[in-house]
BATI-634757 format. One line per 5 residues: number of its first residue (from 0); their letters; for each residue y, z negated, x negated of C-alpha. Coordinates in steps of 0.5 Angstrom, whole numbers, plus 500, padded with zeros to 3 digits. Each point is the difference from the previous one (the first is absolute). Example, Ala and Ser with C-alpha at 12.3 -4.5 7.8 and 13.67 -1.06 7.14 Angstrom:
0) AS) 491/484/475; 507/502/498 $
//
This chain:
0) MDVFS) 784/452/289; 493/502/502; 495/499/494; 493/504/499; 495/501/495 $
5) YTISK) 500/506/499; 494/505/496; 503/506/496; 497/504/506; 504/496/505 $
10) VFSAG) 507/501/495; 500/506/500; 498/501/509; 492/502/498; 503/507/500 $
15) GNIHY) 505/500/506; 507/501/500; 505/495/495; 505/500/496; 502/495/494 $
20) VLPHF) 507/502/498; 504/496/493; 506/499/502; 505/503/494; 502/493/497 $
25) QREYR) 494/498/499; 498/500/492; 496/507/497; 492/499/499; 499/496/493 $
30) WEKKN) 492/498/501; 499/502/493; 492/501/496; 499/492/500; 501/500/508 $
35) WDTLL) 495/505/501; 494/499/496; 502/492/504; 499/505/507; 494/504/497 $
40) EDAFQ) 496/493/497; 501/497/507; 497/507/503; 494/500/495; 498/493/501 $
45) IYESI) 500/500/508; 496/507/498; 495/497/495; 499/494/505; 497/504/507 $
50) EENDA) 494/504/501; 502/507/503; 497/499/507; 503/492/500; 502/498/508 $
55) AIPEH) 505/495/497; 506/503/497; 502/494/494; 509/498/501; 504/503/495 $
60) FLGAL) 507/496/501; 505/505/497; 507/497/503; 505/501/504; 503/505/503 $
65) VVLPD) 507/498/505; 501/506/504; 507/501/505; 498/505/507; 505/505/500 $
70) GNIGL) 499/505/506; 497/506/499; 500/507/497; 496/507/500; 495/501/507 $
75) DVAVH) 498/492/501; 501/498/493; 502/492/499; 505/499/495; 499/493/496 $
80) KLVDG) 505/498/495; 497/497/494; 504/493/498; 494/497/495; 493/503/498 $
85) QQRLT) 503/508/496; 496/498/493; 494/499/504; 500/504/504; 502/506/496 $
90) TISLL) 495/499/496; 495/500/504; 502/507/503; 499/503/493; 493/497/499 $
95) LCAFG) 498/502/507; 503/507/498; 497/501/493; 493/498/503; 501/505/506 $
100) KLVAP) 501/505/495; 495/499/496; 494/499/506; 503/506/503; 495/505/498 $
105) SHPRF) 494/495/500; 501/495/506; 506/505/504; 500/495/507; 502/494/494 $
110) STAIN) 506/505/498; 502/503/508; 499/492/501; 505/498/495; 505/505/502 $
115) SYLFN) 500/498/506; 502/493/498; 506/504/495; 503/505/504; 502/500/508 $
120) LQEDG) 496/506/501; 504/503/505; 507/498/498; 503/505/495; 507/498/495 $
125) DAQFK) 501/492/498; 495/498/506; 494/503/498; 500/495/495; 496/493/502 $
130) LLPTV) 505/497/494; 506/502/498; 502/497/492; 507/499/499; 505/506/496 $
135) KNGDR) 502/496/494; 497/502/494; 497/506/504; 494/496/503; 501/503/506 $
140) AAYQA) 499/508/498; 495/498/496; 495/496/504; 501/507/504; 498/503/495 $
145) VLQDK) 494/497/498; 498/500/508; 500/507/501; 499/502/493; 506/503/498 $
150) PIPQN) 503/500/493; 503/494/498; 507/500/499; 503/498/493; 502/493/502 $
155) QSRVP) 500/492/498; 495/498/505; 494/496/499; 496/503/507; 498/506/495 $
160) GAFEY) 497/495/495; 496/496/504; 497/506/504; 497/503/494; 497/493/497 $
165) FHKVL) 498/498/506; 496/508/500; 498/499/494; 496/493/500; 497/502/506 $
170) KDRMA) 498/507/498; 497/497/494; 496/495/504; 497/506/504; 498/505/493 $
175) RNDLD) 497/494/498; 496/499/508; 502/493/500; 504/501/507; 497/501/506 $
180) AARFF) 505/503/505; 498/497/507; 500/493/497; 508/501/496; 502/503/507 $
185) KVLTQ) 498/494/503; 504/495/495; 506/504/500; 500/500/508; 497/493/503 $
190) AMQVV) 500/496/494; 506/500/498; 505/497/505; 507/498/500; 504/494/504 $
195) CIRLN) 505/505/505; 506/496/503; 504/504/505; 507/497/501; 504/501/506 $
200) ANENA) 506/503/501; 504/494/501; 496/496/492; 504/500/494; 496/505/496 $
205) YQIFE) 503/497/493; 499/493/502; 493/502/500; 499/504/494; 503/494/496 $
210) SLNNK) 495/496/502; 495/505/499; 502/502/492; 496/496/496; 495/507/498 $
215) AEPLK) 497/502/493; 507/505/499; 505/495/501; 506/503/503; 506/499/496 $
220) QSDLV) 508/497/502; 502/508/502; 494/502/503; 501/493/506; 507/502/501 $
225) RNYIA) 498/508/501; 494/498/504; 505/495/505; 505/506/500; 495/504/503 $
230) MRLSS) 498/495/505; 507/500/502; 500/507/502; 498/504/505; 495/506/499 $
235) GRQES) 505/505/501; 505/498/496; 495/498/493; 501/508/497; 506/500/501 $
240) VYHEH) 503/494/497; 494/500/494; 503/506/498; 507/500/501; 499/492/497 $
245) WAPIE) 495/497/498; 497/506/495; 506/501/497; 500/492/497; 494/501/499 $
250) SLLDD) 500/506/495; 506/496/496; 497/494/499; 493/499/498; 497/494/500 $
255) NRQVG) 495/503/495; 505/499/496; 503/493/497; 506/496/501; 499/493/497 $
260) RIGEL) 493/498/502; 500/504/507; 500/507/502; 507/504/501; 500/500/507 $
265) TAFLR) 497/493/501; 507/498/496; 505/504/504; 498/497/506; 501/493/496 $
270) HYDAM) 506/502/497; 503/503/507; 497/494/503; 504/496/496; 506/504/501 $
275) KSGAL) 501/499/508; 498/493/500; 502/498/493; 494/496/498; 494/503/496 $
280) PSENH) 494/500/503; 494/499/496; 495/506/498; 495/497/505; 504/499/506 $
285) VYARF) 504/507/499; 497/503/507; 500/492/504; 508/501/498; 500/508/502 $
290) RDEMK) 496/498/508; 505/494/500; 506/503/498; 499/506/506; 498/495/506 $
295) HVESE) 507/501/502; 499/508/501; 498/501/506; 500/507/502; 496/506/497 $
300) TDLIA) 507/502/499; 503/496/496; 494/499/495; 500/507/499; 507/498/498 $
305) ELAGL) 499/495/496; 494/506/496; 505/504/499; 505/495/497; 493/498/495 $
310) RRFAG) 499/507/498; 508/501/497; 499/492/497; 494/503/496; 504/506/498 $
315) HYNTF) 505/495/497; 494/496/497; 497/507/497; 506/501/495; 499/493/498 $
320) LRPEE) 493/501/497; 502/507/498; 508/501/498; 499/507/498; 499/501/508 $
325) STPPA) 507/497/502; 505/503/503; 506/501/498; 498/501/492; 505/494/497 $
330) LQAPL) 496/495/503; 494/502/497; 502/497/492; 502/494/503; 493/499/505 $
335) KRLQV) 496/502/494; 503/494/496; 498/496/505; 494/502/501; 500/499/492 $
340) LDVTT) 501/492/502; 495/499/505; 505/500/505; 495/499/506; 503/493/501 $
345) AFPLL) 505/504/503; 498/505/504; 502/496/507; 507/501/497; 500/506/498 $
350) LAIAD) 496/502/507; 507/498/503; 506/503/495; 496/507/500; 500/500/508 $
355) RHQNG) 506/498/500; 502/506/495; 496/505/504; 504/498/506; 507/501/497 $
360) AISTE) 502/492/499; 499/500/494; 503/505/494; 496/503/494; 505/497/496 $
365) EYLES) 498/494/504; 493/501/499; 500/502/493; 504/492/498; 496/497/504 $
370) CAIIE) 494/502/496; 504/498/494; 501/494/503; 493/498/501; 498/503/494 $
375) NYLVR) 504/495/497; 497/495/503; 493/501/499; 502/501/492; 503/494/499 $
380) RFLID) 494/496/503; 495/504/496; 504/499/493; 499/492/501; 493/502/503 $
385) APTHG) 502/496/507; 494/500/505; 499/505/505; 498/496/505; 507/498/504 $
390) TNKMF) 502/506/500; 495/503/506; 504/495/505; 506/501/497; 500/509/501 $
395) AAAAR) 497/499/507; 505/495/503; 506/505/496; 501/504/505; 501/495/505 $
400) ALDWN) 505/496/496; 505/506/497; 507/501/503; 498/508/501; 507/501/502 $
405) NFLPS) 502/497/493; 494/503/496; 500/500/493; 505/493/499; 495/498/504 $
410) LRAHL) 494/501/498; 503/499/493; 501/493/503; 494/498/502; 495/502/493 $
415) AIQKY) 506/496/497; 497/494/503; 492/502/500; 499/496/493; 504/506/497 $
420) PSDAR) 500/499/492; 506/499/497; 502/502/492; 499/494/499; 493/499/501 $
425) VRQLF) 498/507/499; 503/498/493; 495/495/499; 494/502/502; 500/508/499 $
430) PTRAL) 500/500/493; 493/496/499; 497/502/506; 493/504/498; 501/508/503 $
435) YNKPN) 494/503/498; 494/496/500; 500/499/507; 497/505/505; 504/505/504 $
440) ISARV) 507/500/498; 500/505/495; 503/505/503; 506/495/503; 500/499/492 $
445) VMLFE) 501/507/498; 505/501/506; 504/495/497; 500/502/493; 501/508/502 $
450) TVNRH) 506/496/504; 504/497/495; 499/507/496; 504/503/505; 505/496/499 $
455) LYQGS) 500/500/494; 502/507/500; 506/499/505; 505/505/498; 496/505/497 $
460) DVIPI) 498/506/504; 493/500/497; 494/494/501; 494/503/495; 494/497/504 $
465) LESAP) 492/500/498; 497/506/499; 493/496/503; 499/494/504; 502/493/497 $
470) TIEHI) 496/495/498; 503/493/496; 500/499/494; 500/493/496; 505/500/494 $
475) LPQTL) 497/494/498; 492/503/501; 495/497/504; 496/498/495; 502/498/493 $
480) SIWWQ) 498/504/493; 501/497/494; 508/502/499; 502/496/506; 496/494/499 $
485) NHLGE) 503/500/492; 508/502/504; 498/495/506; 498/494/495; 495/495/502 $
490) NAENI) 503/500/507; 498/507/502; 495/499/505; 504/495/505; 507/504/499 $
495) ANEWK) 495/507/502; 496/495/506; 508/499/502; 503/505/499; 497/507/500 $
500) HTVGN) 499/502/507; 508/497/502; 505/505/501; 504/500/493; 494/503/496 $
505) LALVT) 498/505/505; 502/508/498; 499/506/506; 497/506/496; 494/505/502 $
510) QSYNS) 493/499/499; 500/504/493; 505/497/497; 497/493/502; 495/502/496 $
515) SLSND) 504/503/494; 503/492/499; 493/496/501; 500/494/496; 505/504/495 $
520) SFPEK) 505/494/498; 507/498/501; 504/505/495; 496/506/502; 500/499/508 $
525) KSKLV) 507/498/500; 501/507/495; 496/505/507; 504/495/505; 507/502/497 $
530) AHGLK) 498/507/500; 498/500/507; 503/504/505; 501/494/504; 506/497/501 $
535) FNSEY) 496/493/501; 496/500/494; 505/503/496; 507/497/502; 498/492/497 $
540) FTPEI) 497/501/493; 505/500/496; 500/499/491; 502/492/500; 492/500/505 $
545) ESWDA) 495/498/494; 495/496/503; 497/499/507; 498/493/501; 501/496/507 $
550) ESIQE) 507/499/500; 501/509/498; 496/500/507; 504/495/503; 506/503/498 $
555) RAAWL) 499/507/502; 498/497/507; 506/497/501; 504/507/499; 494/503/505 $
560) TDLIL) 502/495/505; 507/501/499; 500/508/501; 495/498/507; 505/496/502 $
565) EIWPS) 505/505/500; 496/505/503; 497/495/506; 507/495/500; 500/494/505 $
570) FAPAA) 503/500/506; 499/494/502; 505/496/495; 499/493/504; 493/501/497 $
575) ETSEI) 502/498/494; 501/494/500; 495/498/506; 494/499/495; 502/493/496 $
580) GSGST) 495/498/496; 495/506/501; 506/506/498; 503/497/494; 498/502/493 $
585) PVALH) 499/495/496; 505/498/494; 496/495/496; 494/495/501; 501/492/498 $
590) LDGEI) 494/498/499; 499/492/497; 506/500/496; 499/507/498; 504/506/502 $
595) IEVRF) 496/507/500; 503/507/501; 498/503/507; 502/507/503; 494/499/505 $
600) WREAY) 496/496/505; 495/502/497; 501/496/493; 503/494/502; 492/500/503 $
605) RQIAL) 497/502/493; 504/496/496; 498/494/505; 493/501/498; 500/501/493 $
610) FLVKR) 504/493/500; 494/497/504; 495/503/494; 504/497/495; 499/493/504 $
615) GIDFS) 493/501/499; 500/500/507; 491/501/502; 501/507/504; 493/500/502 $
620) ILENK) 503/495/506; 505/506/501; 495/504/502; 496/495/504; 507/499/505 $
625) IPHLV) 504/506/499; 495/505/498; 504/507/503; 506/498/495; 495/498/494 $
630) KSTPF) 493/502/498; 496/500/493; 498/508/502; 507/506/501; 502/501/506 $
635) NFAYF) 500/507/503; 506/501/500; 506/498/496; 499/494/496; 502/496/494 $
640) DLENG) 495/498/494; 502/493/498; 497/497/492; 495/495/504; 496/506/502 $
645) YFLNT) 502/499/508; 504/505/504; 506/500/504; 501/504/506; 507/504/501 $
650) QFSAK) 499/504/505; 506/496/505; 505/501/503; 507/497/498; 499/494/506 $
655) NTIEN) 493/499/499; 501/499/493; 505/495/500; 494/496/505; 496/502/494 $
660) CERLM) 504/496/495; 500/494/504; 493/500/501; 499/501/492; 503/494/499 $
665) HEAGL) 498/496/506; 492/501/499; 501/498/492; 503/494/502; 506/501/497 $
670) KDVEW) 504/499/506; 506/496/496; 500/505/496; 508/502/501; 501/508/500 $
675) KVV) 504/505/504; 502/507/500; 507/502/499 $
//
C-alpha cells in the first residue's frame, strides 16, 4: 500500500479529475448533529488561531481514507473505490458545498474553486461528481440534488439535513460579520488533512478496513459483513448483486429494530451461522464467524450463490418476527404463538425447518406439527421457570442432530432428552411459581390462559373472546382490604406474599373488568367471575367454594395444572421417573419425631424454618451466614414472614429448596436433628 498525507484540496485532486465511488454495500450516511458540530468546532478553532495573511497554516488531522484504484471513466477520470472514510468525506463535501453557495455572490472565485473540488467539470452523468455516495436511504439522489440545486427527493437520507445545518450555521456567522471567506477557505482546503491509504490490487481491503474500524461512529456487526461482501466483489458486479440479493435482505430485516439486545439483521446473521455451523457465535463475533465461514468460498460466482441463500433464509427469518407475512397462512397462528413464547433461541432450528418446507422436503402438516412440538417443549420449561441459557446451544446444534428422514419422531426424541420437564416436575413446581411479579412474562401468561380457555370449549361451536386487550386479575388482591385481612386471619400477609402471584389466584379479564373487581370481597368477586363470559373464570367456581385462602388457591392451581398438562402432554414418558428427588411431589415432613403433612417442597422448607423459630435459634446468625435465605427485611420476591421478625426467601426451584432445607438445619447447628421428606 501507499500512504500519503493529503490536504482536502489534494483529496479532491486540487481541481483535477478524480472520482470516489462507495461500494453499493457500504452503509448509508449516518453522521448527525453531534458529528457535524465536532467538525465545525474543529474548523472554527483553527480559524480563530490563524491570521488572514499567515503563511504557515496549522495542520488538523481528520482521520484516514482507504481507497482502492478501480480504473478510469469518462474522458480521463481516475476512479477510486472508497473502502473507508465515507462519513467524513461526504460531510466535508457538504460543508464545502454550503460554504460555496453562501460566498458565490461576494467571492465568486472561492465558489468556482469549490465547484472544481466537488465536480469533474468536463464530465456528465455520474462521472461529473467527485464523490458518489451509496444508493442506500436515497443518499446518492439527495447528494446530487443538493450539489446541483435541484428539488430534494423525499427519503430517509441524512444528507440534506447535514447541508442545511452547515448552511444555517455559516450563514448566521456571516450575517454577524464573523466569518472571513478567504481565511475559512484556507481552513477547509489546506489546514484540514487526512491520511490517504491507497491499496494495491492484491491487498486484502477488508482486513485493512477491520484494523481501522475504531471511528467515532462504530460499525455494527452487520455493517462489517456488508463491507466484507463489498470488498469481495468486483466493481462491475456490485450494483447488480446489491439490488438482487443484499437490498432485499435489508428491506426485510432492519438493525434499527431489536431482537433481544441486538438488531434484526445482526441477529439473523448470528442465527444463520448457528444453523450452518451448529454453534451460536457471541453477539460481538458475528462478523468474524461470517468471514471465517466465507474463506472457503473462492470464486465470485460461489460468493453470489451464498448471498442468494442468505437472502432466502432472511425471508424465513422475517416470518418468524412478523408471522402475519407467513405463507401459507396456516403457519401464521403457530408462529405467532412461538413469538409470544420468545422463541429466539430456537430460530437456528426453525430456519432449517422453514427452508426444508420451502423446498418440499417437509410438508406443511409436518411444519405445523414441529411448531407444536417446539411450543410444547418451551411451554413446559416456562411452567417450571427453567433457565433459557442452555437452550441457546441446544437449538443451535439441533439441526445437525436430527434425522431429517424421520423428522418428527427425531425432533421429539431430541427435545425429550434436553432437560424436558416431566409431569411430576410441572405439578410440583408450577403451582408455586410466581407468574405476575416478573418482567417480560405477562404475554406468555395470557397466551397460557387463553389456550386453557379454548380447551374448556372443546366440542363447542362458539368460543367467546374478550372484547378488549386481556389483563391479569388477582382474586386475592395485591393490596389486602380490611375484609380480606379478616377473612385470611392473622396469617393474612404471609398468605398474600406467598400465593397472590401464583397461577391458582389469577384470572383473565379485560382492563375495565379488572377495575370493577378491584379489592372486592371474595363473595363479590366470585359472583362476577361466575357470570364472566370465559369458562377459564366461570367453570371452576361452584357454590361449594365459599372462601379463598392458601388451600383454595392451591386446589385451583392443581385443577389448572391438570388442564395445562392435557393441552401440552408429555412426549417423553421416560422422563417421569428420571428426576428422582426433585421431580417427585412430597407428602409429609418427618421432623424431630413429628409428622407434618405437606404438598410442596416449599411447605416443607417453611416448616423447617418455623421449627428453628420454636427452637429459639438466633436468626441474626443465620442472616450473616445465609443472607440469600434469611433477612431481617423483606425480599423483593416471594417470601414468608416468620414470627420472630425475619423473612424467609421462598423463590427457589424444587432442587434448590431441598438444598436450602439442609442448609438451614446445618447453619442452625441442628445437624443431629432427624428430618426427611417423603
